[in-house]
N, CA, C and O atoms as a Tinker XYZ file with bonds, in Angstrom:
   300  protein
     1  N    116.582000  112.289000  107.575000    73     2
     2  CA   115.633000  112.889000  108.599000    64     1     3
     3  C    115.625000  111.820000  109.643000    63     2     4     5
     4  O    115.420000  110.634000  109.384000    81     3
     5  N    115.929000  112.441000  111.189000    73     3     6
     6  CA   115.837000  111.980000  112.229000    64     5     7
     7  C    114.591000  112.509000  113.209000    63     6     8     9
     8  O    114.035000  113.564000  112.905000    81     7
     9  N    114.221000  111.871000  114.216000    73     7    10
    10  CA   113.258000  112.085000  115.395000    64     9    11
    11  C    113.961000  111.328000  116.503000    63    10    12    13
    12  O    114.782000  110.414000  116.430000    81    11
    13  N    113.420000  111.953000  117.564000    73    11    14
    14  CA   113.972000  111.157000  118.869000    64    13    15
    15  C    112.565000  110.522000  119.416000    63    14    16    17
    16  O    111.456000  110.964000  119.117000    81    15
    17  N    112.800000  109.480000  120.215000    73    15    18
    18  CA   111.720000  108.836000  120.868000    64    17    19
    19  C    111.596000  109.396000  121.915000    63    18    20    21
    20  O    112.670000  109.882000  122.271000    81    19
    21  N    110.640000  109.603000  122.727000    73    19    22
    22  CA   110.475000  110.115000  124.459000    64    21    23
    23  C    110.374000  108.903000  125.107000    63    22    24    25
    24  O    110.036000  107.834000  124.599000    81    23
    25  N    110.674000  109.110000  126.216000    73    23    26
    26  CA   110.791000  108.214000  127.335000    64    25    27
    27  C    109.072000  107.443000  127.188000    63    26    28    29
    28  O    108.913000  106.274000  127.537000    81    27
    29  N    108.110000  108.134000  126.734000    73    27    30
    30  CA   106.649000  107.332000  126.887000    64    29    31
    31  C    106.483000  106.557000  125.212000    63    30    32    33
    32  O    105.394000  106.175000  124.785000    81    31
    33  N    107.549000  106.460000  124.576000    73    31    34
    34  CA   107.483000  106.006000  123.477000    64    33    35
    35  C    107.094000  106.683000  122.050000    63    34    36    37
    36  O    107.117000  106.031000  121.007000    81    35
    37  N    106.701000  108.189000  122.114000    73    35    38
    38  CA   106.372000  108.766000  121.497000    64    37    39
    39  C    107.714000  109.469000  120.329000    63    38    40    41
    40  O    108.909000  109.593000  120.594000    81    39
    41  N    107.000000  109.833000  119.031000    73    39    42
    42  CA   108.299000  110.779000  118.063000    64    41    43
    43  C    107.258000  111.694000  117.389000    63    42    44    45
    44  O    106.034000  111.658000  117.264000    81    43
    45  N    108.335000  112.608000  116.969000    73    43    46
    46  CA   107.621000  113.378000  116.025000    64    45    47
    47  C    107.924000  113.492000  114.585000    63    46    48    49
    48  O    109.076000  113.786000  114.264000    81    47
    49  N    107.010000  113.289000  113.664000    73    47    50
    50  CA   106.888000  112.976000  112.240000    64    49    51
    51  C    107.506000  114.088000  111.345000    63    50    52    53
    52  O    106.710000  114.844000  110.789000    81    51
    53  N    108.710000  114.254000  111.165000    73    51    54
    54  CA   109.372000  115.436000  110.225000    64    53    55
    55  C    108.349000  116.322000  109.526000    63    54    56    57
    56  O    107.550000  115.678000  108.847000    81    55
    57  N    108.168000  117.722000  109.526000    73    55    58
    58  CA   107.352000  118.464000  108.704000    64    57    59
    59  C    107.430000  118.164000  107.263000    63    58    60    61
    60  O    106.362000  118.334000  106.676000    81    59
    61  N    108.398000  117.770000  106.557000    73    59    62
    62  CA   108.619000  117.562000  105.285000    64    61    63
    63  C    107.916000  116.146000  105.197000    63    62    64    65
    64  O    107.055000  116.009000  104.327000    81    63
    65  N    108.159000  115.281000  105.875000    73    63    66
    66  CA   107.415000  113.998000  105.921000    64    65    67
    67  C    105.955000  114.558000  105.708000    63    66    68    69
    68  O    105.447000  114.439000  104.593000    81    67
    69  N    105.223000  115.201000  106.793000    73    67    70
    70  CA   103.678000  115.195000  106.795000    64    69    71
    71  C    103.287000  116.215000  105.673000    63    70    72    73
    72  O    102.098000  116.217000  105.356000    81    71
    73  N    104.075000  117.027000  105.072000    73    71    74
    74  CA   103.286000  117.777000  104.240000    64    73    75
    75  C    103.613000  116.969000  102.849000    63    74    76    77
    76  O    102.743000  117.312000  102.048000    81    75
    77  N    104.397000  116.155000  102.316000    73    75    78
    78  CA   105.052000  115.289000  101.366000    64    77    79
    79  C    103.606000  114.042000  101.031000    63    78    80    81
    80  O    103.069000  113.687000   99.982000    81    79
    81  N    103.364000  113.646000  102.560000    73    79    82
    82  CA   102.197000  112.794000  102.389000    64    81    83
    83  C    101.074000  113.137000  103.054000    63    82    84    85
    84  O    100.466000  112.196000  103.563000    81    83
    85  N    100.539000  114.427000  103.220000    73    83    86
    86  CA    99.093000  114.925000  103.464000    64    85    87
    87  C     98.959000  114.742000  104.708000    63    86    88    89
    88  O     97.784000  114.628000  105.056000    81    87
    89  N     99.690000  114.674000  105.482000    73    87    90
    90  CA    99.432000  113.830000  106.933000    64    89    91
    91  C     98.791000  115.146000  107.967000    63    90    92    93
    92  O     99.493000  116.147000  108.110000    81    91
    93  N     97.435000  115.059000  108.655000    73    91    94
    94  CA    97.269000  115.780000  109.497000    64    93    95
    95  C     97.018000  114.822000  111.140000    63    94    96    97
    96  O     97.135000  113.620000  111.377000    81    95
    97  N     96.665000  115.911000  111.967000    73    95    98
    98  CA    96.478000  114.963000  113.156000    64    97    99
    99  C     95.223000  113.926000  113.340000    63    98   100   101
   100  O     95.136000  113.327000  114.412000    81    99
   101  N     94.422000  113.743000  112.494000    73    99   102
   102  CA    93.253000  112.822000  112.573000    64   101   103
   103  C     94.394000  111.798000  111.393000    63   102   104   105
   104  O     94.337000  112.475000  110.366000    81   103
   105  N     94.978000  111.037000  111.198000    73   103   106
   106  CA    95.590000  110.545000  110.040000    64   105   107
   107  C     96.160000  109.492000  111.039000    63   106   108   109
   108  O     96.353000  109.896000  112.186000    81   107
   109  N     96.523000  107.882000  110.681000    73   107   110
   110  CA    96.687000  107.009000  111.310000    64   109   111
   111  C     98.018000  106.358000  110.232000    63   110   112   113
   112  O     98.189000  106.285000  109.015000    81   111
   113  N     98.708000  106.004000  111.331000    73   111   114
   114  CA   100.126000  105.179000  110.635000    64   113   115
   115  C    100.047000  103.700000  111.232000    63   114   116   117
   116  O     99.636000  103.296000  112.319000    81   115
   117  N    100.611000  103.014000  110.088000    73   115   118
   118  CA   100.618000  101.323000  110.189000    64   117   119
   119  C    102.270000  101.280000  110.629000    63   118   120   121
   120  O    103.160000  102.073000  110.322000    81   119
   121  N    102.334000  100.039000  111.471000    73   119   122
   122  CA   104.076000  100.375000  111.660000    64   121   123
   123  C    104.195000   98.818000  111.330000    63   122   124   125
   124  O    103.469000   98.012000  111.912000    81   123
   125  N    105.190000   98.398000  110.323000    73   123   126
   126  CA   105.593000   97.020000  110.226000    64   125   127
   127  C    106.918000   96.882000  110.239000    63   126   128   129
   128  O    107.762000   97.725000  109.931000    81   127
   129  N    107.089000   95.647000  110.654000    73   127   130
   130  CA   108.616000   94.954000  110.524000    64   129   131
   131  C    108.631000   94.175000  109.744000    63   130   132   133
   132  O    107.898000   93.187000  109.783000    81   131
   133  N    109.607000   94.449000  108.681000    73   131   134
   134  CA   110.398000   93.747000  107.461000    64   133   135
   135  C    111.949000   93.755000  107.361000    63   134   136   137
   136  O    112.721000   94.674000  107.086000    81   135
   137  N    112.198000   92.295000  107.705000    73   135   138
   138  CA   113.544000   92.074000  107.328000    64   137   139
   139  C    114.628000   93.045000  107.964000    63   138   140   141
   140  O    115.574000   93.571000  107.376000    81   139
   141  N    114.211000   93.181000  109.535000    73   139   142
   142  CA   115.093000   94.165000  110.255000    64   141   143
   143  C    114.853000   95.788000  110.227000    63   142   144   145
   144  O    115.700000   96.564000  110.669000    81   143
   145  N    113.645000   96.205000  109.677000    73   143   146
   146  CA   113.326000   97.539000  109.247000    64   145   147
   147  C    112.119000   97.782000  109.424000    63   146   148   149
   148  O    111.242000   96.920000  109.377000    81   147
   149  N    111.889000   99.262000  109.700000    73   147   150
   150  CA   110.832000   99.801000  110.117000    64   149   151
   151  C    110.100000  100.333000  109.065000    63   150   152   153
   152  O    110.606000  101.161000  108.309000    81   151
   153  N    108.714000   99.856000  108.915000    73   151   154
   154  CA   108.066000  100.728000  107.552000    64   153   155
   155  C    106.844000  101.582000  108.338000    63   154   156   157
   156  O    106.168000  101.171000  109.281000    81   155
   157  N    106.767000  102.826000  107.706000    73   155   158
   158  CA   105.664000  103.362000  108.320000    64   157   159
   159  C    104.916000  103.782000  107.267000    63   158   160   161
   160  O    105.424000  104.474000  106.385000    81   159
   161  N    103.508000  103.377000  107.241000    73   159   162
   162  CA   102.266000  103.316000  106.061000    64   161   163
   163  C    101.541000  104.265000  106.967000    63   162   164   165
   164  O    101.331000  104.224000  108.179000    81   163
   165  N    101.121000  105.383000  105.767000    73   163   166
   166  CA    99.994000  106.126000  105.919000    64   165   167
   167  C     98.510000  105.195000  105.688000    63   166   168   169
   168  O     98.166000  104.508000  104.727000    81   167
   169  N     97.801000  105.494000  107.010000    73   167   170
   170  CA    96.425000  104.675000  106.655000    64   169   171
   171  C     95.477000  105.965000  106.373000    63   170   172   173
   172  O     95.482000  107.018000  107.011000    81   171
   173  N     94.502000  105.556000  105.040000    73   171   174
   174  CA    93.705000  106.696000  105.217000    64   173   175
   175  C     92.252000  106.063000  105.382000    63   174   176   177
   176  O     92.079000  104.907000  104.997000    81   175
   177  N     91.061000  106.886000  106.019000    73   175   178
   178  CA    90.156000  106.167000  105.931000    64   177   179
   179  C     89.060000  105.824000  105.184000    63   178   180   181
   180  O     87.989000  105.315000  105.514000    81   179
   181  N     89.540000  106.220000  104.010000    73   179   182
   182  CA    88.792000  105.873000  102.431000    64   181   183
   183  C     89.813000  104.885000  101.684000    63   182   184   185
   184  O     90.671000  105.503000  101.055000    81   183
   185  N     89.890000  103.779000  101.628000    73   183   186
   186  CA    90.769000  102.898000  101.302000    64   185   187
   187  C     91.148000  103.072000   99.599000    63   186   188   189
   188  O     92.271000  102.805000   99.170000    81   187
   189  N     90.105000  103.527000   98.787000    73   187   190
   190  CA    90.297000  104.104000   97.433000    64   189   191
   191  C     91.245000  105.627000   97.481000    63   190   192   193
   192  O     92.151000  105.824000   96.671000    81   191
   193  N     90.854000  106.680000   98.607000    73   191   194
   194  CA    91.744000  107.683000   98.468000    64   193   195
   195  C     93.444000  106.961000   99.045000    63   194   196   197
   196  O     94.410000  107.560000   98.573000    81   195
   197  N     93.701000  106.011000   99.797000    73   195   198
   198  CA    94.775000  105.558000  100.001000    64   197   199
   199  C     95.513000  105.058000   98.833000    63   198   200   201
   200  O     96.712000  105.222000   98.606000    81   199
   201  N     94.689000  104.455000   98.151000    73   199   202
   202  CA    95.262000  104.013000   96.922000    64   201   203
   203  C     95.668000  104.584000   96.073000    63   202   204   205
   204  O     96.671000  104.291000   95.421000    81   203
   205  N     94.694000  105.854000   95.869000    73   203   206
   206  CA    94.851000  106.820000   94.497000    64   205   207
   207  C     96.660000  107.334000   94.309000    63   206   208   209
   208  O     97.330000  107.451000   95.335000    81   207
   209  N     97.090000  107.515000   93.379000    73   207   210
   210  CA    98.380000  108.167000   93.205000    64   209   211
   211  C     99.674000  107.230000   93.331000    63   210   212   213
   212  O    100.815000  107.556000   93.003000    81   211
   213  N     99.326000  106.160000   93.800000    73   211   214
   214  CA   100.587000  104.746000   94.192000    64   213   215
   215  C    100.797000  104.272000   92.978000    63   214   216   217
   216  O    101.968000  103.901000   92.894000    81   215
   217  N    100.143000  104.094000   91.886000    73   215   218
   218  CA   100.626000  103.436000   90.574000    64   217   219
   219  C    101.909000  104.912000   89.743000    63   218   220   221
   220  O    101.872000  106.138000   89.848000    81   219
   221  N    102.657000  104.190000   89.159000    73   219   222
   222  CA   103.473000  105.095000   88.451000    64   221   223
   223  C    102.889000  105.233000   87.144000    63   222   224   225
   224  O    103.192000  106.208000   86.457000    81   223
   225  N    101.932000  104.195000   86.648000    73   223   226
   226  CA   101.482000  104.692000   85.445000    64   225   227
   227  C    100.524000  105.403000   85.087000    63   226   228   229
   228  O     99.523000  105.095000   85.734000    81   227
   229  N    100.362000  106.107000   84.460000    73   227   230
   230  CA    99.012000  107.091000   84.070000    64   229   231
   231  C     98.068000  106.465000   83.628000    63   230   232   233
   232  O     98.331000  105.547000   82.852000    81   231
   233  N     96.752000  106.722000   83.944000    73   231   234
   234  CA    95.726000  106.347000   83.364000    64   233   235
   235  C     95.278000  104.805000   83.695000    63   234   236   237
   236  O     94.570000  104.097000   82.979000    81   235
   237  N     95.877000  104.452000   84.979000    73   235   238
   238  CA    95.520000  103.185000   85.284000    64   237   239
   239  C     93.942000  102.623000   85.342000    63   238   240   241
   240  O     93.690000  101.456000   85.042000    81   239
   241  N     92.960000  103.520000   85.735000    73   239   242
   242  CA    91.727000  103.174000   85.606000    64   241   243
   243  C     91.203000  102.715000   84.196000    63   242   244   245
   244  O     90.617000  101.654000   83.980000    81   243
   245  N     91.535000  103.771000   83.187000    73   243   246
   246  CA    91.420000  103.325000   81.965000    64   245   247
   247  C     91.988000  102.104000   81.073000    63   246   248   249
   248  O     91.563000  101.569000   80.049000    81   247
   249  N     92.968000  101.914000   81.771000    73   247   250
   250  CA    93.840000  100.718000   81.209000    64   249   251
   251  C     93.275000   99.414000   81.779000    63   250   252   253
   252  O     93.445000   98.327000   81.228000    81   251
   253  N     92.656000   99.572000   82.809000    73   251   254
   254  CA    91.826000   98.295000   83.652000    64   253   255
   255  C     90.425000   97.986000   83.234000    63   254   256   257
   256  O     89.973000   96.848000   83.362000    81   255
   257  N     89.789000   98.886000   82.781000    73   255   258
   258  CA    88.715000   98.841000   81.968000    64   257   259
   259  C     89.146000   98.592000   80.449000    63   258   260   261
   260  O     88.309000   97.999000   79.768000    81   259
   261  N     90.018000   98.864000   79.994000    73   259   262
   262  CA    90.217000   98.144000   78.576000    64   261   263
   263  C     90.686000   96.755000   78.621000    63   262   264   265
   264  O     90.385000   95.825000   77.873000    81   263
   265  N     91.469000   96.776000   79.620000    73   263   266
   266  CA    91.758000   94.981000   79.911000    64   265   267
   267  C     90.479000   94.294000   79.981000    63   266   268   269
   268  O     90.105000   93.371000   79.257000    81   267
   269  N     89.858000   94.842000   80.920000    73   267   270
   270  CA    88.250000   93.901000   81.226000    64   269   271
   271  C     87.720000   93.798000   79.732000    63   270   272   273
   272  O     87.511000   92.730000   79.155000    81   271
   273  N     87.504000   95.264000   79.105000    73   271   274
   274  CA    86.813000   94.808000   78.425000    64   273   275
   275  C     87.258000   93.571000   76.954000    63   274   276   277
   276  O     86.493000   93.024000   76.159000    81   275
   277  N     88.488000   93.499000   77.051000    73   275   278
   278  CA    89.338000   92.346000   76.046000    64   277   279
   279  C     88.991000   91.010000   76.811000    63   278   280   281
   280  O     88.685000   90.024000   76.140000    81   279
   281  N     89.026000   90.939000   78.143000    73   279   282
   282  CA    88.911000   89.699000   78.557000    64   281   283
   283  C     87.441000   89.162000   78.405000    63   282   284   285
   284  O     87.166000   87.970000   78.269000    81   283
   285  N     86.433000   90.301000   78.448000    73   283   286
   286  CA    84.941000   89.533000   78.011000    64   285   287
   287  C     84.765000   89.199000   76.767000    63   286   288   289
   288  O     83.852000   88.448000   76.423000    81   287
   289  N     85.800000   89.827000   75.772000    73   287   290
   290  CA    85.432000   89.594000   74.501000    64   289   291
   291  C     86.300000   88.123000   73.794000    63   290   292   293
   292  O     85.995000   87.473000   72.795000    81   291
   293  N     87.390000   87.950000   74.694000    73   291   294
   294  CA    87.799000   86.655000   74.749000    64   293   295
   295  C     87.160000   85.443000   75.353000    63   294   296   297
   296  O     87.509000   84.338000   74.938000    81   295
   297  N     86.399000   85.530000   76.147000    73   295   298
   298  CA    85.085000   84.774000   76.737000    64   297   299
   299  C     84.271000   83.974000   76.155000    63   298   300
   300  O     83.323000   83.497000   76.778000    81   299
């Protein structure tokens, strides 16, 4: 996907990207430079919502709670 940068430094986020990340006009983006590449990261108002769905594992919360219970037993 490509977009053009205007003379004012603005660009359009392709519709496919907006739909995939559920972006709307109120959302913010974080721009990062890493190893000569540009990373654009959606920033949600609620950091919990921003994290939700980012793990590839299912049941991360249940696993976290189980790990914590195991840690308490070992103490």
